[in-house]
C-alpha positions, -999 to 999 in steps of 0.1 A, spaced: -630 607 -263 -640 572 -274 -617 543 -270 -611 541 -308 -603 578 -310 -579 575 -280 -561 546 -297 -558 566 -329 -544 596 -310 -518 574 -292 -508 559 -325 -503 593 -341 -483 605 -311 -461 574 -313 -456 578 -350 -447 615 -345 -422 606 -318 -406 579 -340 -403 602 -370 -388 630 -348 -363 605 -334 -353 594 -369 -349 630 -379 -328 638 -348 -306 609 -354 -301 619 -390 -290 654 -381 -268 647 -351 -248 617 -362 -215 632 -373 -203 627 -408 -167 617 -416 -162 650 -434 -175 671 -404 -151 652 -380 -122 657 -404 -129 694 -403 -132 694 -365 -99 675 -359 -81 697 -385 -93 728 -367 -81 714 -334 -46 705 -346 -42 739 -364 -44 755 -330 -33 727 -306 -11 704 -326 22 716 -312 42 688 -296 59 703 -265 79 689 -237 66 707 -206 96 730 -200 75 762 -194 99 785 -175 136 794 -181 163 795 -169 162 761 -152 183 748 -124 197 713 -121 211 705 -86 233 677 -75 203 661 -60 185 662 -94 216 646 -110 217 618 -85 179 612 -89 182 612 -127 154 638 -130 141 647 -165 161 680 -166 192 663 -154 190 639 -183 176 661 -210 193 695 -205 228 683 -211 217 667 -244 200 700 -254 232 718 -245 253 695 -268 228 703 -296 232 740 -290 197 747 -277 207 757 -242 239 768 -224 248 764 -188 269 780 -161 280 767 -127 257 781 -100 279 804 -78 276 805 -40 255 836 -43 233 842 -74 233 876 -90 202 898 -88 192 889 -123 196 852 -116 177 855 -83 147 871 -101 145 845 -129 155 813 -111 128 790 -96 123 801 -60 127 766 -46 162 763 -61 176 797 -51 189 783 -18 208 754 -34 246 758 -34 257 736 -62 245 727 -96 241 742 -131 219 770 -144 205 763 -179 193 790 -203 180 790 -238 204 800 -266 193 820 -296 188 786 -314 168 773 -285 145 803 -284 133 795 -319 116 765 -304 102 783 -273 66 788 -284 49 818 -268 13 808 -271 -14 804 -245 -22 768 -241 -41 746 -216 -27 712 -205 -39 687 -179 -19 692 -148 -19 675 -114 -50 653 -107 -63 660 -142 -69 696 -135 -65 721 -165 -34 742 -162 -27 773 -184 7 781 -197 20 810 -218 52 793 -232 67 759 -237 96 743 -255 81 726 -285 98 700 -308 72 693 -335 38 699 -350 11 674 -357 -14 674 -386 -43 652 -394 -36 620 -413 -71 605 -412 -101 600 -389 -103 563 -381 -134 560 -358 -156 578 -333 -178 569 -303 -216 571 -304 -226 607 -296 -238 612 -261 -253 642 -242 -229 661 -219 -239 694 -203 -265 700 -229 -244 692 -260 -238 660 -279 -202 648 -277 -182 621 -293 -146 610 -290 -128 609 -323 -98 586 -329 -74 596 -356 -39 591 -370 -15 619 -376 16 631 -395 43 651 -377 69 677 -387 96 676 -360 127 697 -353 158 686 -372 177 680 -340 151 654 -329 168 631 -354 197 629 -330 198 594 -313 206 609 -278 177 634 -281 153 606 -291 165 586 -260 162 616 -237 127 623 -248 111 589 -251 75 601 -254 84 624 -283 103 595 -299 73 573 -296 50 600 -312 75 605 -341 77 568 -347 40 564 -346 31 588 -374 5 573 -397 -2 545 -372 -5 556 -336 -41 566 -327 -47 600 -310 -80 611 -296 -99 644 -292 -134 651 -279 -157 671 -301 -192 685 -295 -221 697 -315 -225 735 -312 -248 756 -333 -249 728 -359 -211 723 -361 -188 697 -345 -161 716 -326 -132 704 -305 -136 705 -267 -104 719 -250 -93 711 -214 -111 732 -189 -141 738 -211 
């Protein structure tokens, strides 16, 4: 091949690469509409606002009360609101209580055993969900006590798409609306659950984020553990 022909071939190759890159950018840069659809899809399945009380009944010991644990603070408020009921823990638990109480608490001799009431069970969502547990590892749960549900307000911005394990990904930042349980209007409940209170107050303003990836030509949410 002569020098002139070689230069022409290189030029054609460079032009082809440039055009291919422009075409790729045009098809992989997400549209606002596509990201709206992805976040809406995510919140339709994973927009429940829950408080991490997976198992019931729950035991609050004297040590918990002295330490001011979450359950020691929150469960009495839920009891006043009619969502749970409690009994004094007897010296010896019954067979039923023994089978349902947390193993670590069975040996405790004093405290209270909290169970969901009929009203409380209305908010005990039985739905498989994955959350980030210790050290950021995904943890799967079948139930949780949930106090509200988020829906999309609007997509605000997103990061430049990057390759991750063979798929383009972007982090979408969005604002939300929330429909919360009526009893979360109670001042003591809002104080006992400060994170929930912050999320309720942040409707329409507080930014949430979700990672989405391009799969088979569609932008889809990436869940913990995927």
